[in-house]
N, C-alpha and C positions, 0 to 999 in steps of 0.2 A: 178676511174671506171675500171673494168676489161674488157677484150676483150669478154668474154662469161661466162656463168654459167655452172658449172659441174653438174652431176646428183644429188649431195647432196645440190645444191642450192648455192654453194659458187662461188664468182667471181674469175676468173682466168685470168692470162696473160700468154699465151702459156702453159707452164707446171707448173708454180708457182701459188699458190693461193695468192690472194691479201692480205688477212689478215695475213697469215703466213710470207709473204715477209716483210710486214710493222712491224710486231711484232719482227721479227728477227733483223732488222736493227735499230729500234727505241726503243725497250724495252730490248730485250735479250742482244745485244752487248753493250748497254749503262750501264748495271748494271750486269756485269758478276759474281761478288761476290754473288749476290743473286741467280744465276742460275748455280750451280756447274756441272750439267749434260750437255751432248751435246744437242743442240737444238732439234735434232730428238726425244729426250726422252720426250719432252714437247708437250702439245697441246695448241692451242690458243682459248681462250674463248671470245665469244661476250657477254659482260656484260648484255646488255638489251635483249638478246635472238634474236636479229635481225641479221641474217647472212649478210644482205646487208649494215649494218652500220659498215663500216670499219674505223671509226674515231679512232685516237689513244687513246682517253679517253674511248673508248668502248671496247678495247682489253686488255686481260690479258694472260700472259704466265703461265700455270698451269701444274702440273703433271696430269696424267690420273685420279688419285684418287681425286684430288682437282677439276678437271673438272666435274667429276660425281656428286660431292657434290654441285657444283655451279648450275648444271642443275636441281638437286633435289630441290634446293632452288627456282629456277625460276618456276618450276612446282607447288610447294606449294604456291608461291605467286599468280600465275595465278588462281589456284583453289580457293584460299581465295577471290581473287578479283571477280571471277565469282559468288561465293556463297554469299558473304557479301558486295561486293562493296567497299572493303578496302583491303589494304595489311596486312599481318600478324602482323607487328609491330603496325600499327594503330588499328588493331582489338584488340590487347592486351591492348592498351592504353584506348580504349573505354570501354572495359569490366572492367578494373581497376577503371575508373572514376565512372561507374554505381555501382560497388561494394562498393567503398569507400563512395560515396555520398548517396546512397539509400540502402545499405546493401543487394544488390541483388546477388544471385549466378549466375554463368555462365549459368546454365541450365534455370533459370527463364528468363534471357535476351534472350537466343537463342529460347526459346519457343515462346515468344511474337514476336520476330523477324520473326520466321517462319510463325506465324499467319498473320502478316502484309504483308509479301512477297506473301503468297498465295492469300490474298485479292487483292493485286495489280495485280497479274497474272490473276485473274478472271476479273478484270476491263479491262486489256489489251485484254483478250479474247473477251469480249463484244465489245470493240472498234474495234477489228479485224473483228468480225462478222458483225458489223454495216457497216464497209467499204465494206466488201464482199457483203452484201445485196444490197448496193447502186450500186456496180459494176454490179451485176446481173440485177438490175432494169434497168440500162442503156442498157443492152443487150436484154431487153424485156422479161425477165423471170417473170413468175407469182410467187406467194408466195410458192406454192407447189414445183415448179421447183427449186426455190431458196433453199428450205430446203433440197431437194435431192442433190443439188450441194454441200451444206454445209456439209452434211454427208459424201460425198466423198472427201472433202477437207482434206489434211493431215496437221495437225498443229504440227510443230516441237517445241522443247524446245527453239530454237533460236528465233522463232517468238514471244514467250512470255517472252523473257529475259528482265530483268529490266535494265534501263539505270542508270548511276551514279546519275542522279537527282532523280530517283525513290528510289535508295538506301538511298540517303541523307534524303529524305522525310520519309522513314521508320525509320531511326535512330532518326530523330526529333520527330516522333510520340512516340517512346519508351521513349525518354527523357521527353517529355511532360506528358505522362501517369505516369511515376514515380514521377515527380514533383507534379502533382495533387494528387497522392496517398499520398505522404509525407505530403503535405499541409493539406489534409483531416485528416490524423492521428494526426498532430500537433494541428489542430483545435479541434478535439475530445478530445485530452489530455487537452487542455486549458479549454474546457467546463467541463470536469470531475473535474478539479481543482476548477473551479468556483462553481460547485455544492457542492463540499466538503466544500469550504469556507462558502457558504450559510448555509449548514447544521450545520456547527460548530457554526456559529453565532446564529442560531435558538436554538441549544442546550444550548449555554451560556445564552441566554435570558430566556429560560425556567428555567435554574438553578437559575438565579437571581430572577425570579418571585417566585419560591418556597421558596427561602431564605427570600424574603420579607414577604411572607404569614406566614412562620414559625416564623419570628421575631415578627410580629404583634400578632400572636397567643400567643407567650410566654409573651408578654407584656399585654395580655388580652384585646387588643384593640377591639377584636370582641365582648367582653361581657360587656364592660364598656362604656356606652353611654356618649358622651360629654355633659357637662352642659353649 
């Protein structure tokens, strides 16, 4: 723990930042061949993005360029987690599975994903409104006053944000939909093949019937009564 936090949110002991002090002694000095530049030329990166997590396994000594890329990665991961409930690598894996198993394009997956997310957000809004109405009822508001209060209520995106459980449920719905769709197509294909087989049998039976009639006709069985 540091003595205080500076204006950037980093822990400091007197004039030294805790993360740089630890990185210098436990990372930089232990592997000098890996770091040819003076320590002042490097920046210390918090791998998980938490400035207060100064564990050694959470610190990395990087050049300014490497540090910028690392933060770009963290930003992309956060945006992906907020939008899809998964990290980019997991997102790629899920899209690949859906593409390979069900021959779905990324656009098809994201379209249905967006549909289910909006449906869940609408459900959350209804749940939020229901709680709001109950709170107004406790305060003695009538229905008209409650509606007026609701119109003045500011609903933020954070209020309607989905939890990880909500996102998991959305992905499960997508998987279920695609499975059912695939099963329906397979059943339709099997039914088509069964119809073709039945039709083929009917055709063969008709051909056999005609051959039998023609054979009897040629033997004049239709004209010569049995004695």
